[in-house]
Each structure stands twice: as C-alpha cells, then as structure tokens.
C-alpha positions as CSV (number, residue, x, y, z in Angstrom):
1,M,-18.5,-1.2,-12.4
2,P,-20.9,-3.5,-14.3
3,D,-20.8,-7.1,-13.1
4,S,-20.1,-8.1,-16.8
5,D,-16.8,-6.3,-16.6
6,R,-15.8,-8.4,-13.4
7,G,-16.7,-11.9,-14.8
8,T,-13.6,-12.4,-16.9
9,D,-10.0,-13.0,-15.9
10,P,-7.8,-10.4,-17.8
11,P,-5.2,-11.4,-20.1
12,A,-1.6,-10.5,-19.1
13,P,0.0,-7.9,-21.3
14,A,2.0,-9.7,-24.0
15,D,4.8,-7.0,-24.2
16,S,6.2,-7.4,-20.7
17,D,9.4,-9.2,-19.8
18,A,7.8,-10.2,-16.5
19,P,7.6,-14.0,-15.4
20,I,4.0,-14.5,-16.4
21,S,4.3,-18.1,-15.8
22,R,4.5,-17.5,-12.1
23,I,1.1,-15.6,-12.1
24,N,-1.1,-18.0,-10.2
25,R,-4.9,-17.3,-11.0
26,H,-6.2,-19.9,-8.6
27,I,-4.6,-18.2,-5.4
28,P,-6.0,-14.9,-4.2
29,H,-3.3,-12.2,-3.9
30,P,-3.8,-9.0,-1.7
31,A,-2.8,-6.8,-4.6
32,R,-5.4,-8.2,-6.7
33,I,-8.1,-8.3,-4.0
34,Y,-7.3,-4.7,-3.4
35,D,-7.5,-3.9,-7.1
36,Y,-11.0,-5.5,-7.3
37,L,-12.2,-3.5,-4.4
38,L,-11.0,-0.3,-5.8
39,G,-13.1,-1.0,-8.9
40,G,-10.2,-2.4,-11.1
41,K,-10.0,-5.0,-13.7
42,D,-6.7,-6.6,-13.1
43,N,-7.9,-9.5,-10.8
44,F,-8.9,-13.1,-11.2
45,D,-11.9,-15.2,-10.0
46,A,-10.1,-16.2,-6.8
47,D,-9.5,-12.5,-5.9
48,R,-13.0,-11.6,-6.6
49,K,-14.4,-14.5,-4.4
50,A,-12.1,-13.5,-1.5
51,A,-13.2,-9.8,-1.9
52,E,-16.8,-10.7,-2.0
53,A,-16.4,-12.7,1.3
54,L,-15.0,-9.6,2.9
55,I,-17.8,-7.5,1.6
56,E,-20.4,-10.1,2.8
57,L,-18.8,-9.9,6.2
58,S,-18.5,-6.2,6.3
59,P,-20.6,-4.4,3.7
60,G,-18.4,-1.2,4.1
61,T,-15.3,-2.9,2.9
62,R,-15.3,-1.3,-0.7
63,E,-15.7,2.3,0.7
64,G,-13.2,1.5,3.5
65,V,-10.6,0.5,1.0
66,R,-11.1,3.6,-1.0
67,A,-10.8,5.9,2.2
68,H,-7.6,3.9,2.7
69,R,-6.3,4.7,-0.7
70,A,-7.3,8.5,-0.1
71,F,-5.2,8.5,3.0
72,L,-2.3,7.6,1.0
73,G,-2.9,10.3,-1.4
74,R,-3.2,12.9,1.2
75,A,-0.1,11.7,3.1
76,V,1.9,11.7,-0.1
77,R,0.8,15.2,-0.9
78,Y,1.8,16.3,2.6
79,L,5.2,14.7,2.2
80,A,5.8,16.6,-1.2
81,D,4.1,19.8,-0.5
82,E,4.9,20.5,3.1
83,A,7.5,18.1,4.2
84,G,9.8,18.8,1.3
85,I,10.4,15.1,0.5
86,T,11.7,14.5,-3.2
87,Q,12.5,10.6,-2.7
88,F,9.9,7.9,-2.2
89,L,10.3,4.2,-1.6
90,D,6.9,2.7,-2.0
91,I,7.0,-1.0,-0.8
92,G,3.9,-3.2,-1.7
93,T,2.6,-0.7,-4.1
94,G,-0.2,-2.9,-5.6
95,I,-1.6,-2.6,-9.2
96,P,-1.4,0.8,-10.5
97,T,-4.5,2.8,-10.3
98,Q,-5.4,6.6,-10.3
99,D,-3.3,8.9,-8.2
100,N,-0.3,6.7,-7.7
101,T,2.6,7.9,-5.5
102,H,4.7,9.3,-8.2
103,T,1.8,11.0,-9.8
104,I,1.0,12.9,-6.5
105,A,4.5,13.5,-5.6
106,Q,5.6,14.9,-9.2
107,R,2.6,17.0,-9.3
108,A,4.0,18.9,-6.5
109,V,7.8,18.3,-7.3
110,P,8.4,17.4,-10.8
111,A,11.8,16.2,-10.0
112,A,10.7,13.8,-7.3
113,R,12.1,10.2,-7.5
114,V,9.8,7.2,-6.9
115,A,10.9,3.5,-6.6
116,Y,8.1,1.0,-6.4
117,V,8.4,-2.5,-4.9
118,D,5.9,-5.2,-5.2
119,N,6.0,-9.2,-4.9
120,D,3.3,-9.9,-7.5
121,P,4.3,-10.5,-11.0
122,I,1.2,-9.2,-12.4
123,V,1.9,-5.8,-10.6
124,L,5.2,-5.8,-12.3
125,V,3.5,-6.4,-15.7
126,H,1.2,-3.4,-15.3
127,G,3.6,-1.3,-13.3
128,R,6.3,-1.1,-15.8
129,A,3.6,-0.5,-18.5
130,L,1.8,2.3,-16.7
131,L,4.2,3.9,-14.0
132,T,5.8,6.5,-16.1
133,G,6.4,9.8,-14.4
134,D,7.4,13.4,-15.0
135,P,10.7,13.5,-17.3
136,A,12.3,15.8,-14.6
137,G,12.1,13.1,-12.1
138,M,12.6,9.3,-12.2
139,T,10.1,6.5,-11.6
140,D,10.9,2.7,-11.6
141,M,9.9,-0.7,-10.1
142,I,11.3,-4.0,-9.0
143,E,9.8,-7.2,-8.1
144,A,10.9,-8.1,-4.6
145,D,9.4,-9.0,-1.1
146,L,9.4,-6.7,2.0
147,R,10.4,-9.7,4.0
148,Q,14.0,-9.3,2.5
149,P,14.8,-5.7,3.2
150,E,18.4,-6.1,2.3
151,K,17.6,-7.4,-1.2
152,I,15.3,-4.3,-1.8
153,L,17.8,-1.9,-0.2
154,D,20.8,-3.3,-2.2
155,D,18.9,-3.6,-5.5
156,P,20.9,-1.7,-8.3
157,T,17.5,-0.2,-9.7
158,I,16.5,1.1,-6.2
159,R,19.9,2.7,-5.7
160,R,19.9,4.2,-9.1
161,V,16.5,6.0,-8.1
162,I,16.9,6.5,-4.4
163,D,20.0,8.3,-2.8
164,F,20.1,7.0,0.7
165,T,22.3,9.8,1.8
166,R,19.4,12.4,1.5
167,P,15.8,12.0,3.2
168,V,13.6,9.4,1.9
169,A,9.8,8.8,2.5
170,V,9.6,5.0,3.2
171,I,5.7,4.0,2.2
172,L,4.3,0.9,3.8
173,A,0.5,1.5,3.1
174,G,-1.7,-1.3,3.6
175,V,1.0,-3.9,3.5
176,M,2.3,-4.8,7.1
177,H,-1.0,-6.6,8.0
178,F,0.2,-9.2,5.6
179,I,3.2,-10.0,7.7
180,T,2.7,-12.5,10.3
181,D,4.1,-12.1,13.9
182,Q,6.3,-15.0,13.1
183,E,7.8,-13.1,10.2
184,D,9.1,-10.4,12.6
185,P,7.1,-7.3,11.1
186,Y,8.7,-4.9,13.5
187,G,12.1,-6.1,12.6
188,L,11.6,-5.7,9.0
189,V,10.4,-2.0,9.4
190,E,13.3,-1.4,11.5
191,Q,15.6,-2.3,8.8
192,F,14.0,0.2,6.4
193,K,14.1,2.9,9.2
194,A,17.7,2.2,9.8
195,A,18.7,2.6,6.1
196,V,17.5,6.4,5.8
197,P,18.9,9.3,7.3
198,G,17.5,11.9,9.6
199,G,14.7,13.8,8.0
200,S,13.3,10.9,6.4
201,H,9.6,10.0,6.9
202,L,7.6,6.7,7.3
203,L,4.1,6.6,6.0
204,L,2.3,3.5,7.3
205,S,-1.2,2.3,7.4
206,H,-2.6,-1.0,8.9
207,I,-5.9,-2.8,9.2
208,T,-7.4,-3.0,12.6
209,L,-10.5,-4.5,14.2
210,D,-10.5,-1.9,16.9
211,F,-13.6,-0.4,15.5
212,A,-15.5,-3.8,14.9
213,D,-16.3,-5.4,18.1
214,Q,-18.9,-7.4,16.4
215,V,-16.7,-9.1,14.2
216,R,-14.7,-12.1,15.2
217,R,-11.0,-12.0,14.1
218,E,-11.2,-15.4,12.5
219,D,-14.0,-14.6,10.4
220,F,-12.5,-11.4,9.2
221,T,-9.1,-13.1,8.1
222,K,-10.8,-16.2,6.6
223,P,-11.0,-14.9,3.0
224,Y,-7.3,-14.3,3.3
225,D,-6.5,-17.9,4.8
226,N,-5.9,-19.5,1.2
227,S,-4.3,-16.3,-0.2
228,S,-0.6,-15.8,-0.9
229,A,-0.5,-13.8,2.4
230,P,-2.8,-14.1,5.4
231,M,-4.3,-11.1,7.2
232,V,-3.2,-10.1,10.5
233,P,-5.2,-7.0,12.0
234,R,-3.4,-5.1,14.6
235,S,-4.6,-3.0,17.4
236,H,-3.6,0.9,17.8
237,D,-0.8,0.2,20.1
238,E,0.6,-2.8,18.0
239,T,0.4,-0.4,14.9
240,L,1.9,2.5,16.8
241,R,5.0,0.2,17.6
242,F,6.1,0.4,14.0
243,F,7.0,4.1,14.5
244,A,9.1,3.6,17.7
245,G,11.8,6.2,17.9
246,W,10.4,8.5,15.2
247,D,8.2,11.5,15.9
248,L,4.8,11.2,14.6
249,V,3.4,14.3,12.8
250,D,0.0,15.8,13.6
251,P,-2.6,14.2,14.2
252,G,-0.5,11.1,15.1
253,L,-1.7,7.6,14.4
254,V,-5.3,7.8,13.8
255,E,-8.1,6.3,11.7
256,V,-7.3,6.8,8.1
257,V,-10.4,9.0,7.4
258,T,-9.4,11.4,10.1
259,W,-5.8,12.0,9.1
260,R,-5.9,15.6,7.7
261,P,-9.0,15.1,5.8
262,D,-9.7,17.2,2.7
263,P,-12.1,20.1,3.4
264,V,-14.5,18.7,0.8
265,D,-14.9,15.0,0.5
266,D,-17.5,13.8,-2.0
267,R,-16.7,10.1,-1.4
268,E,-19.8,7.9,-0.5
269,P,-20.1,7.7,3.4
270,I,-18.8,4.2,4.8
271,P,-21.4,1.9,6.1
272,G,-20.8,1.7,9.8
273,G,-18.8,5.0,9.8
274,H,-15.2,3.3,10.1
275,A,-12.5,2.4,7.7
276,W,-11.1,-0.2,9.9
277,A,-7.6,1.2,9.4
278,Y,-5.1,3.3,11.1
279,G,-2.7,5.7,9.4
280,G,0.2,7.8,10.3
281,V,3.4,9.7,9.2
282,A,6.4,10.1,11.2
283,I,9.9,11.7,10.9
284,K,13.2,10.5,11.9
285,P,15.0,12.9,14.4
C-alpha cells in the first residue's frame, strides 16, 4: 500500500448509529493496529506508530499477522466444511477485511449463522456496513467486551443469531493476548466454553515469544503499553491451558503456519521463519 494512503486518518462513516464520539484517535487500539498491519486504511496515526514500532522490532510482523489471519481462514473452513458447524460466535473480530468468518462459513454452508463481537466503536461502524452475509444464513454484530461474557451471552442480538442448544464454534482469534493475568483470561474462556453444548468447538490463537529468544518481552509489548489493551504473550503450555477439558483436533496446538497449511501457499515468506503465534481448534466432548 502506498505511503500516501497511510498518512491520513479516515473519516468515520456518517450513516452509522454507532457512538462515533467515543472513538479515540489518539490511543492505539489492537483492532486498528491489526488493520494497518493487514494493509487496511481504517486506522489512525497512533495505531500506525504502534504498528511501525512492532515492525522495527520484528521485521516479519506484517507477514506474521497475515499468516495469523490465514490460519483463521483455514480453521473456519475446516469447521464449516469438515466439522459440520453452522453457528459461529466470533469475539474480537476486528475491522472487516477479506474473507471474514461469515464469508468463509457461508461459502461452505449458505445457512450458517455468524455473530460478531468487538469493543471498538469503529469496528461496529464498519462491521454493520460491510458484514452482510448470504440471505440463507444470518450475520449480525454487537459492541461488547469479552471481559463480560455474561453480557455477550445474554445479548438479545446474540440470542437471535445463535441457538445455544446446538453446537457453536466460539472464535477467539488473536484476542486473548490482550487480556492480562489479573483479568482472569482462563476464567473468561471457561464461561464461553460452559455456555455451549457438546460438539461445539473452540478456535483460539495467541501471540507467543517462544520462537523469539532474542527479543525481550518488555520490548515486544512496549508498543501496546499506551494502547487500549496491553499485550501479554504466552507460552505453548499457557496457551494450551485455554483448551482444558476439550479435545484438540489434529494437529493440536501448533504455530499458526503449520496448522493444516494449504497445499499451495503463495504468501511472502516470513522473515525469520516464524509467525510468533500458536493456533488450535478443539471440540467439546
């Protein structure tokens, strides 16, 4: 993307009923940092500065983020094509881009139902405008924070889209590393796991420094120190704990680039060879 396209803060859409006044352009937000790294334009100067600080520390950041996104696509495709899941609760969805969850799921199962959740007002602005799905299915979005599972699970919009008596795929892709240990990340995930019946799936990916011995944790997390959510990388064992009590599907919890890779992958190689993220899918017995 040309630098000229990155230098101007985007105007918020005027036709949305989202609370635009609560969008703080001066504090970096993970969803907008992620958008910038994916090549999007729905980000502000503060987000771009934080993203560039990450790239300076790790030149493979942009490619790693794209590999992380590709994992999400493959995992959703597996859930819809092979696991037979028709309902998806995508929490921390981020700003809409290509091949969103509903696009992939409804490509395989037109009647699939997808509920999105995010806590950034700008995500809601663009989400409601762009996240339109197959007429045979259902797609909707709410503004909420995963730190309040009961609010999400009891929301009338969520209840309209998702039938919690049937299997659901709970998607927590690239979001739990923004929950600190003090905020009880494992307890939060357990509440979502407890709300869905047997046969449901958990799709989760998480940033790690297991592949970056040369990088100090405090240096890696510094770009997020002044953001709306700090970064908390976790190890393989710490990430595996999120799946406790559920059965991981093959190949288990692995680096995102090695989770059921496509036979042909024309993406640019990641400098250093690692995406610095684990990903996995598990089924509730």
